[in-house]
N, C-alpha and C positions, 0 to 999 in steps of 0.2 A: 158750245165750243169753248167759251170763256172759262167754264168750270174745269174742263179738261186741261187747258193750258196751265191754270193755276195749280192743279194737282201734280203737275210734273215739276214745278219749280223746286220743291225741296229735294227731289232726286237729282235734278240737274246740278244742284249745288253740292250735294254730298258725293256724287259719282260722276263728276264732270268729265273725267278722263275715260272711263270705261263705258259710259252710256252710248256714245255714238256708234261703237262697234256692235252693240247689242240691240240697238233699236229695231234692226231688221229681223230679230228672232221672233218666232211665232208666239212666244210666251210673253212678249213685252207688255201686253195688256194688263198683266198682273202687277207690273211695277208701280203704277200710281197708288196702289193700296197702302204702301208703306215705304217711306224713304229709308227706314232702318233695315228692313228685311228684303228690300227689292232685289238685291243681288243674290241673296240666299235663296229666295223663291225661284229665281231664274236658274240657278245652279241645280236646284233640286229637280226642276222640270227637265233640264237637260239630262241629268243622270237617269231619270225615269225613262226617258226616251231611249237611251242607250240600253237600259236594262230590258226593255220590252223586246228590242231586237235580239239581244243575246238570249233572252228567255225562250224565244221561239226556237232558236237553233238548238239550245240545250234540251228542250222538250223533245225534239226530233231524235236526239241521241237516246233519251230515256225510253222512247217507244221501242227501240231495238234491244235495249239491255234490261229493261224492267226497272223496278224501284229498289232503293237501297235495302240490302239484307245484312243483318249483323252476323249471321251464322255462316261459317266458311263452306259448309256442305250445301249451301244454297247456290252454288255456282250454276250459271245457266246451262241447261241441257235440254235435249229434245223431250225428256220425260217431265221436266219441271213445269208446273203450271205457269202460265203467262198472265200478266195483268191485262185487263180490258182497256181499251182506248180511253174510256170515260174514267176509269180509275187513275190512269196516268195523268189525264188532264186535271182531275181533282187534286192530285198531288202537286202538280205545277201551280194550280191556283192557290193551294194551301201555302206554298212558299211566298207567293205574291201577297197574300193576306197578312202573313207574318211581317213582311216588309212594310206594308201599309201601316200597321200598328207599331212599327219600329221595334219589334221584338227581336232579340238576338238569336232565337231558335225557332224552329218549326215544331210546335207542340200539338197535342191532341185537339186543342181548341182550333188551331189553324187547319188541321185535317178536316174537322167538322165543317168549318167555313168553306173549305175547298170543295167539298161535296155539294154544298148549296150554291156556290158560285157557278160550278159546272152546270148544275140545275136540271139536266135531262135524264139522269139515271133513275133507276127504281128506288134507290135509297133516298135521293133528293125529293122525289115525288112523295114518298112515304112521310118524310119529315114535314114537308109543307102541308100535307093532308092532316097532320096532327098539330098544326099551328106553330111549328118550329121553323122560323124564317132566318135568313141571313142577318137581317137587321137585329133581331132579338139575340142571336148567338154572338154577334159582334159586341152588342151592348153588354151582355153578360160577361164576355171575355174581359172587357175593360173593368167592369165592376169587380171581377174576381182577381184579375192579375194586375190591374192598374194600368196607367199610361207610362210609356217609355219617356225618357228625357227628350226634350225638344231638339237637342243638338246631336242626338244619337242616330246613326244611320245603320240599318241592318246590312249584313253581308248580302251579296248578290243571291246566294243560295243558303239561307239560314240553316245550319245543321239541325238534324232531328234531335229532339230530347230523347232520353232513354225510354220514356213511356210511349212516345210516338213511334220509336223503332220497334218496340214490343208489339204495338198495334199491327204494324206491317208483317212482323213475323207470325203473329197469331193468325192473321188472315191466310198466310201461306200454309201454316200448319193445318188449319181447319179445312182448307181446300184439299190438301193431300189426304187427310183423314177420311174425307167424304168418298174418295175413290172414284169420283166422277170426272169426266172429261170437261173441257171448256176452260174458260178463263176465270181469273179472280176478279169478281165484280166489286162495285162500290158497296154492295150490301155486306160483303165480308169486311170491308174497311170500316163501315159504320158499326157493325157488331163488335169489331175489334176495339173500337173506341169505348164502347159500352163495357167491354170486358176489363178495362183498366179502371178499377173502382176508385182509385185515389187520384186519377188524372183530372185535369181541368175540363177536358171534353166530356167526361162522364158526369161531373158535377153540373156542368152547364145543361146537359141533356136532362138530368134529373130535375133541375130547377124549372125547366120549360115543360115538364110533364111527361117526359119519356120514362118508362119503367120496364121491369122485367117482362110484364105481360106484352107490352108493345114489342120488346125485343124478340119474344117467342113468335109473335105474329109476323114480324119481319123475317125471322129465320125460316118461315115456311116457304118463302120465295126461293131459298137455296135448294130445296128439293125439287123445284120445278125447273123447266127449261126456260129460265128467265134471263139467261146470259145474253140472249139476243136483244133484250131490252137495254142492255148496258153497252151496246156498241154504237 
């Protein structure tokens, strides 16, 4: 108990006016870690809490309208293929991963992480079976793209990079070319990432052992009735 009281002393001194009103916040346990960043950490936790609330509501809207499409002819219609629930959740998780890394945009590396965070789709299982995990992808993302500035905060919904948008469009195009019914699964999303040769997602996959042979193996699932596995 003595140690805990001593650790609060520098904070009480530097934030004597604001501390009493925030002591009841559930995140106040993080304050003793630093008298300099105590308030900053508290603010960040509060923003994240609000983001999670908004994020769930925005994901519900996305379920109804699908994922962003760059081509105007992709207006929703009864004949247009719909994204699977797991694809939509993977996209939502990709935005969250981009925010965690404080990146200004949702890139192909974030889409890849989103698939792994969702974790239950055929694409995610295939990646893990080949030794490609979320931890490894996140580490390679930082190695390739670097870390964002400590004081930078990503927008609530980081906009897609051009390459990430092309991944989504590629997935829709390939589904339409197949002439098959059903939804656009995360397998299309993963193969779309691989199709963008110069993207961060493709480079990370290649670094972790993914190659054209594995892409062909994964593509075999598209000809099977595996869309049920992606629900």
